C-alpha positions as CSV (number, residue, x, y, z in Angstrom):
1,X,90.7,134.1,70.6
2,X,89.2,137.5,71.1
3,X,91.5,140.6,70.8
4,X,91.0,144.1,72.6
5,X,89.8,147.1,70.7
6,X,91.7,148.3,67.6
7,X,94.5,150.8,68.5
8,X,95.3,149.5,71.9
9,X,98.1,147.0,72.6
10,X,97.1,143.5,71.5
11,X,96.1,141.1,74.1
12,X,94.2,137.8,73.7
13,X,92.3,135.5,75.9
14,X,92.0,131.8,75.9
15,X,89.8,129.5,78.0
16,X,90.1,125.9,79.0
17,X,87.2,124.0,77.4
18,X,85.9,123.0,80.8
19,X,86.3,126.4,82.2
20,X,88.9,125.4,84.7
21,X,91.3,128.2,84.1
22,X,92.1,131.1,81.6
23,X,95.0,132.5,79.7
24,X,95.9,136.0,78.7
25,X,98.4,136.4,76.0
26,X,100.2,139.6,76.2
27,X,103.3,139.9,74.0
28,X,104.3,143.3,75.7
29,X,105.2,141.2,78.7
30,X,108.4,140.3,76.8
31,X,109.5,143.8,76.9
32,X,109.3,144.3,80.7
33,X,112.6,145.1,82.4
34,X,114.7,141.8,82.8
35,X,112.7,139.8,80.3
36,X,114.1,138.0,77.4
37,X,113.1,138.9,73.8
38,X,110.8,135.9,73.7
39,X,109.6,136.3,77.2
40,X,110.7,133.1,78.5
41,X,114.0,131.5,79.6
42,X,116.0,128.8,77.8
43,X,117.1,125.7,79.3
44,X,120.7,126.8,79.9
45,X,119.3,129.6,82.1
46,X,118.1,127.0,84.5
47,X,120.9,124.3,84.3
48,X,123.1,123.8,87.2
49,X,125.1,120.6,86.9
50,X,125.2,118.3,89.8
51,X,128.0,115.9,90.7
52,X,126.7,112.4,90.2
53,X,129.4,110.2,91.8
54,X,127.1,109.7,94.6
55,X,123.8,109.7,92.7
56,X,121.5,107.1,94.5
57,X,119.9,106.4,90.9
58,X,123.1,105.4,89.1
59,X,124.1,101.8,88.6
60,X,126.1,100.5,91.5
61,X,124.3,102.6,94.0
62,X,121.2,100.4,94.3
63,X,121.7,100.2,98.0
64,X,121.0,103.8,98.3
65,X,117.4,103.3,97.5
66,X,114.7,101.0,98.9
67,X,114.3,97.6,97.2
68,X,112.7,97.8,93.7
69,X,108.8,97.2,93.5
70,X,109.2,96.7,89.6
71,X,112.2,96.2,87.5
72,X,113.1,96.0,83.7
73,X,116.5,94.6,82.4
74,X,118.1,94.1,79.1
75,X,119.4,90.8,77.5
76,X,122.5,90.9,79.7
77,X,120.5,91.3,82.9
78,X,121.5,94.7,83.6
79,X,118.5,97.0,84.6
80,X,117.3,99.7,82.2
81,X,114.5,100.7,84.6
82,X,113.1,100.2,87.9
83,X,110.6,101.6,90.5
84,X,111.4,102.1,94.1
85,X,109.5,103.4,97.1
86,X,110.3,107.1,97.6
87,X,112.6,107.7,100.7
88,X,110.9,110.9,101.3
89,X,107.2,110.2,100.6
90,X,104.5,112.8,100.6
91,X,102.2,110.1,102.0
92,X,102.7,106.8,103.8
93,X,101.3,103.4,103.6
94,X,98.1,102.6,105.3
95,X,98.8,101.6,108.8
96,X,102.1,103.3,109.0
97,X,100.9,106.5,110.5
98,X,97.6,107.3,112.3
99,X,94.7,105.4,110.8
100,X,92.7,108.6,110.5
101,X,95.4,110.3,108.5
102,X,95.7,110.7,104.7
103,X,97.7,107.6,103.4
104,X,98.7,106.4,100.0
105,X,101.7,105.2,97.9
106,X,104.6,107.4,96.6
107,X,107.2,105.7,94.3
108,X,110.0,106.9,92.2
109,X,110.5,105.6,88.4
110,X,114.3,105.5,87.6
111,X,113.8,105.8,84.0
112,X,117.4,104.9,82.8
113,X,120.6,104.0,84.2
114,X,122.4,106.9,82.5
115,X,122.9,110.1,84.5
116,X,121.7,112.4,81.7
117,X,119.8,115.5,82.6
118,X,118.8,116.0,78.9
119,X,117.3,112.6,78.4
120,X,114.0,112.6,76.6
121,X,112.7,109.2,76.0
122,X,114.6,108.0,72.9
123,X,112.8,105.9,70.4
124,X,114.2,102.5,71.4
125,X,112.9,99.2,72.6
126,X,114.1,100.1,75.9
127,X,111.7,103.1,76.2
128,X,108.8,100.9,75.3
129,X,109.8,98.5,78.0
130,X,110.0,101.3,80.4
131,X,106.5,102.5,79.7
132,X,105.1,99.1,79.8
133,X,106.5,98.8,83.4
134,X,105.3,102.2,84.4
135,X,101.7,101.5,82.9
136,X,101.5,98.0,84.6
137,X,102.6,99.5,87.8
138,X,99.8,102.2,87.6
139,X,97.4,99.6,86.8
140,X,98.4,97.5,89.8
141,X,97.9,100.7,92.1
142,X,94.4,101.2,90.4
143,X,93.3,98.0,91.9
144,X,93.7,99.4,95.5
145,X,90.3,100.5,96.4
146,X,91.6,102.8,99.3
147,X,93.2,105.1,96.7
148,X,91.1,108.0,95.4
149,X,93.6,109.8,93.4
150,X,96.5,108.5,91.4
151,X,98.9,110.5,89.2
152,X,102.1,109.8,87.2
153,X,104.2,112.9,86.8
154,X,107.7,113.9,85.9
155,X,109.6,117.0,87.2
156,X,112.7,117.7,85.0
157,X,115.0,120.4,86.2
158,X,115.3,121.9,89.7
159,X,112.9,124.9,88.7
160,X,110.4,122.1,87.8
161,X,110.7,120.6,91.3
162,X,113.3,117.9,90.7
163,X,115.8,117.4,93.6
164,X,118.0,115.1,91.7
165,X,118.9,115.5,87.9
166,X,119.1,111.7,87.2
167,X,116.1,111.2,84.9
168,X,113.1,110.0,86.9
169,X,109.5,110.3,87.4
170,X,107.0,109.6,90.2
171,X,103.7,107.8,91.0
172,X,101.8,109.3,93.8
173,X,98.4,108.1,95.0
174,X,96.4,109.2,98.1
175,X,93.2,108.3,99.9
176,X,92.3,111.9,99.4
177,X,90.1,112.5,96.3
178,X,91.7,115.6,94.6
179,X,89.5,118.7,94.7
180,X,91.0,119.5,91.1
181,X,89.9,116.1,89.8
182,X,86.6,116.4,91.4
183,X,86.0,119.8,89.6
184,X,87.1,118.3,86.3
185,X,84.9,115.1,86.8
186,X,81.9,117.3,87.6
187,X,82.4,119.7,84.5
188,X,83.1,116.9,82.2
189,X,80.0,114.9,83.1
190,X,77.8,118.0,82.9
191,X,79.4,118.7,79.4
192,X,78.6,115.1,78.4
193,X,75.1,115.3,79.4
194,X,74.7,118.6,77.6
195,X,76.5,117.8,74.4
196,X,76.2,114.1,74.2
197,X,80.1,113.6,73.5
198,X,83.3,114.0,75.2
199,X,84.6,117.5,75.4
200,X,88.3,116.2,74.7
201,X,87.2,114.5,71.6
202,X,85.5,117.6,70.3
203,X,88.7,119.6,71.1
204,X,91.1,117.3,69.2
205,X,88.7,117.2,66.3
206,X,88.4,121.1,66.3
207,X,92.2,121.5,66.5
208,X,92.7,119.0,63.6
209,X,90.3,121.0,61.5
210,X,91.7,124.5,62.4
211,X,95.4,123.2,62.3
212,X,96.9,126.5,63.4
213,X,97.7,125.0,67.0
214,X,98.3,121.4,65.9
215,X,102.0,120.3,66.1
216,X,101.6,116.7,64.7
217,X,99.6,113.5,64.6
218,X,101.2,110.1,64.7
219,X,100.1,106.5,65.5
220,X,96.7,107.5,66.8
221,X,97.8,110.5,68.9
222,X,97.6,114.2,68.5
223,X,100.0,116.7,69.8
224,X,98.8,120.4,70.0
225,X,99.2,123.6,72.0
226,X,95.7,124.3,73.6
227,X,94.2,127.6,73.4
228,X,94.6,127.9,77.3
229,X,97.5,126.3,79.0
230,X,99.1,126.9,82.3
231,X,102.5,127.7,81.0
232,X,103.9,129.2,77.7
233,X,104.7,126.8,75.0
234,X,102.5,124.1,76.8
235,X,101.5,120.9,74.9
236,X,98.8,118.2,75.3
237,X,99.3,114.7,74.0
238,X,95.9,113.1,73.4
239,X,94.8,109.7,71.9
240,X,92.4,109.9,69.1
241,X,90.4,106.8,70.3
242,X,90.5,105.1,73.8
243,X,91.1,101.5,74.7
244,X,90.3,102.7,78.1
245,X,89.2,106.3,78.6
246,X,90.4,106.4,82.2
247,X,94.1,105.2,81.9
248,X,96.5,104.1,79.1
249,X,96.7,100.6,78.5
250,X,99.7,98.2,77.9
251,X,98.8,98.0,74.3
252,X,99.4,101.8,73.9
253,X,102.8,101.7,75.6
254,X,104.8,101.6,72.3
255,X,103.0,104.2,70.4
256,X,102.7,106.4,73.3
257,X,106.5,106.3,74.1
258,X,107.2,107.1,70.4
259,X,104.9,110.1,70.3
260,X,106.0,111.4,73.8
261,X,109.6,110.9,72.6
262,X,109.1,113.0,69.5
263,X,107.2,115.7,71.5
264,X,110.0,116.1,74.0
265,X,112.6,116.1,71.3
266,X,111.0,118.9,69.4
267,X,110.7,120.6,72.9
268,X,114.5,120.4,73.2
269,X,115.0,121.8,69.8
270,X,113.0,124.7,70.5
271,X,114.2,125.4,74.1
272,X,117.5,123.5,74.6
273,X,118.3,120.2,76.1
274,X,118.2,121.4,79.7
275,X,114.9,123.2,79.6
276,X,112.9,122.4,82.7
277,X,109.5,120.9,82.3
278,X,106.7,119.0,84.0
279,X,104.9,116.1,82.6
280,X,101.6,115.2,84.1
281,X,99.4,112.1,83.1
282,X,95.9,112.9,83.9
283,X,94.1,109.7,84.4
284,X,91.5,108.3,86.9
285,X,90.8,105.3,89.3
286,X,88.4,102.7,88.2
287,X,84.7,104.0,88.2
288,X,82.1,105.9,86.2
289,X,83.5,109.3,84.8
290,X,81.3,110.2,81.9
291,X,83.1,112.5,79.5
292,X,86.5,112.0,80.9
293,X,89.4,110.9,78.7
294,X,93.1,110.6,79.8
295,X,95.6,112.9,78.4
296,X,99.2,113.9,79.1
297,X,100.2,117.5,79.7
298,X,103.6,119.0,78.8
299,X,104.2,122.1,81.0
300,X,107.4,124.0,80.3
301,X,108.8,125.7,83.3
302,X,110.3,128.7,81.4
303,X,108.6,131.3,83.3
304,X,107.4,131.9,86.8
305,X,104.0,132.1,88.4
306,X,103.4,135.4,90.3
307,X,100.6,136.8,92.6
308,X,98.0,137.3,89.9
309,X,98.3,133.6,88.9
310,X,98.0,132.2,92.4
311,X,95.0,134.6,93.1
312,X,93.0,134.0,89.8
313,X,94.0,130.9,88.2
314,X,94.5,133.0,85.1
315,X,97.9,132.7,83.3
316,X,99.7,135.4,81.6
317,X,101.9,134.4,78.6
318,X,104.0,136.3,76.2
319,X,103.2,134.0,73.2
320,X,100.2,132.8,71.4
321,X,99.6,129.0,71.3
322,X,99.5,129.2,67.5
323,X,102.8,130.8,67.4
324,X,104.1,128.1,69.9
325,X,102.8,125.3,67.8
326,X,104.5,126.7,64.8
327,X,107.9,126.8,66.5
328,X,107.2,123.0,67.4
329,X,106.1,122.1,63.9
330,X,109.4,123.6,62.4
331,X,111.5,121.8,64.9
332,X,113.3,118.8,63.8
333,X,114.4,116.2,66.6
């Protein structure tokens, strides 16, 4: 990171490795009127508990959702996770609407029977089984040649876009190729041709060597705070090697669930159990994507975007990634 001239207020810049966006680190933003000392809010600032007697995702209310498209149960036969079509889909199945319209698939993953807004993928066999179900469903959708974009994501907390607090995530695929994904594909391929290796592999190797932005490495995965991230305290979870560079495999479900669980527990220690966040699994449909490797992005929603961010795709944060990583390293989940 490069600082401004000596004697002036300290600001720093960070660039995404592919040049997709930039970050300005400006600690003085934490001193503006109404800001907290850290420059970000805590989970309790966002938490507004909802009554869950009529929660459609709770056991006993299965008739409130469409029939399951995937299902996981325990030894007693009770469900521990299920996937259902979204009742309010962003896109509809092919043939339901105008044949010239965008179509796709939109499903909800009900991740646990417990109505617990602070749930964060505990280390348990049930969590591994949940991720096996999710990854299997993703791979089933990847066989649909009509889909051009497919994403798994999780919105936890109302400020992160969740309309229900019961732990859930979503799978959304469309016949439209995402402009953002096209841009990443183009930049990654150009970098691959120029450098002869993956930008993400070089990034992980560099972060491990420098160590200052690394949080932890475990079971073949690295978790770190990138130099440029779209929200303060953001994290990336990246495999050290790939069974399939385009999408996680079923064989990676167990270690992936453990590493993600530890990551989110550290997140909760630092920010509180009700802190809102988005998870985004960046993957690709089958095809040739030189230089691409899948990764998971943790985007805390502890601050808000304003006009500058929307206009420039340059994000202003009050904390350096190295300081955020240090906070996570010291956290014990």
